[in-house]
N, C-alpha and C positions, 0 to 999 in steps of 0.2 A: 699625775700632773706633769705636763710637758713644760719645759723651759722655753721662753722666747728670748733669743739671743740676737743682738744687733751686731753685725760684722761690717765695718765700713772703713774706708780710707778717708783721712782728714788732713787738711793743711793745718799749720800752726794757728791760723786764725779761724779754724772751724769750718772751712768750706769743704763740701763733699761732692760738688757738682763735677760731672764728666772727668773722673780720674783716669779713664782708660784710653781716651783718644779725642782728637779735635772735633769730630762730628758727633760725639756721643750725646751731648746735650748743649745746644747753643742758645737755649731760651734766655731772654732778657739780654741778649747780645754777649753772652759769655764766650770769651775767646781764648781761654787758657786750658782747654781740654787736653788730657794726656799728661797732666803734671806729675803723676806717679812714676811714669816710665823710666826717667833717668836714675831713679833711686831704687828700682825694684830688683834687688840683688837676690842671691840664693838664700840668704837668711830670711828675707821677707817671704820668698817662695816656700821655704820650709814651714814657716808659721802658718801660711795659708793651707798648706797640705795637711798640717796637723789638725786644724779646726774643721777641715772638710773630709777627714778620713772616717770618723764614726758616722753611722747612719744619721740623716737629717732630712727634714722637709723644709720647703721654702715658703715664706710669706712675702709677696712682692706687690709693689704698686704697678700700675699699668705700664708706665714708661719703662721702668726697669725690666719688667717682663718682656716687653717687645724687644729691647736690646739683647737680652739673654736668649730669647727664642730665635732671633735672627742669626745667632752665632753658635751656641753650644750644641744643638742637635747635629750640626755638620762638622763640629770640631773633632779631631782625633783623640783617642784615649790618651795619647802621650801628652796632650795639653790639659789633662785632668777633667775631661768632660763627663766621665762615667758617673761620679756621684751626683752631679747636677742633673743629668738626664734621668737618673734613677729616682730622684727625689719627687715627691708629690709637690706640685706648685700651686699654692693657694693665692689667687690673684684678686686684689681689690681694684675695682673700676667703677666709675660713675655710669658707664654705659653697659652694653651687652656685647662685648667683643667676641670674636671667634678665637678660641684658644687652641692653636694648632699643635703646640708642643705637647708631647706625650705626658700623661699623668698631670694635666692642668685642670684646676677646679676654680670656678668663679665663686668668690665669697658673696653670699646673698644677704640682703638687709643691712643693718647697721654694722659697719666694719669692726668697731671695737667689741661689740657683742659677739660677732662671728669669731673673732680671734680668741676672745675669752673662752668661748665654747671649745675651740680647738685645743686650747691649753688644758682643759679639763679631761680630754681624751687620753687614752694610752697611746704611746707612739714615741718616735725619736724627737729630739729637740727641734724647735722651729727657728730657722735662721732668717733674718731680714738683711738683705744686701741692697745697697742703694736705697731707692724708694723714699726719698726725702719727704714728700708730702704725706705719705702713709705714716712715716715715723712720727710726725708731729701728733697725729691722732693716737698712736699707740703709747707714746710717752705721756701725753696728757691723761690717758686712761690708766696709767700706772701698770701697764702690761709687760714692760721690759724687765727681764730678770737678770740680764748680764749684757755688758757692752764689751765687745772685742774691737778696739780701736787702734788703727795704725796711723801714727802722726808723722807726716812727711815734712822735711825741712824746707817748706815753701810757704810764703805768705802771698795771698792773691788779692785781698782787699774787698772783693765782692764775689757773689755767687751763693748758691743754696747752702745753708748751714744745717748741721745736725741739730744743734740747739738753737732754733730760730727765735726771733723776737716773740715774746709771750711764753717762753718755756717756763714750766713750773719749777720754782726753786727746789733743789733737792741735794742731799749729800750723797757721795759715792765712796765706796771702799775699794782700794787697790788690791787685787787678788794676785797678780803677777805682772812682771814687765821684763822686757829685754830690748836691747838696741842693736840695730844692724850696723855694719861698717859704713853703709851709705848714709847713716844718720836717721833712719826710721825708728821711732820709738813704738814698740808693739806692746800694748798693755791690755789687761782685762780688769774691768771694774764691775762692781755690783751696787745696786741701790742701797743706801744706808740711812734711809729715813730723812727727816727734816734737816735743813741746814743748821749747823751749830755755830754760833758766833761767840766771840770773846773780846777781850781788850788787853793790850800790853801795858796800859796805863796802871798806875798804882791805885 
């Protein structure tokens, strides 16, 4: 059984849109692209290196795939391109795109069913980066086994969110956490069943 792991950058108000640059995703008039860059220190880099060192495959939405495919095949090894280029890329798309990046596979049929089938296979963990629309489907289907979230000290007020409106209520268990000198909280969480409530009243 393969684990499905969400690895994403988030603002403190939960926005995950366009972390890497101004032109990455300007949909709905988003104008704050590149919000991770001022805080991306060597500690954040080491966290990312650690999660991308063991073998893994990727599950990506079409927009994220296009962004990655335009950059990583031409990026040098010193930028960490090796593991991404070596991974099998499973791509969710409503159309029939041409997938030019080596080792890319279009997911056929119902996406949740296709990803569930991938999880039942032998192989390395399945990582989801970006892919906000796809993540909503995977979260609703209960397919996420672990969240690796990097919380940046930024509030944007609008943009695509990891847990969007309509997210299924759920509890999470903290597995590990660390904080970089630049203020980025790097944590790993796992699903922990239903939300548990209580009262401080007598």
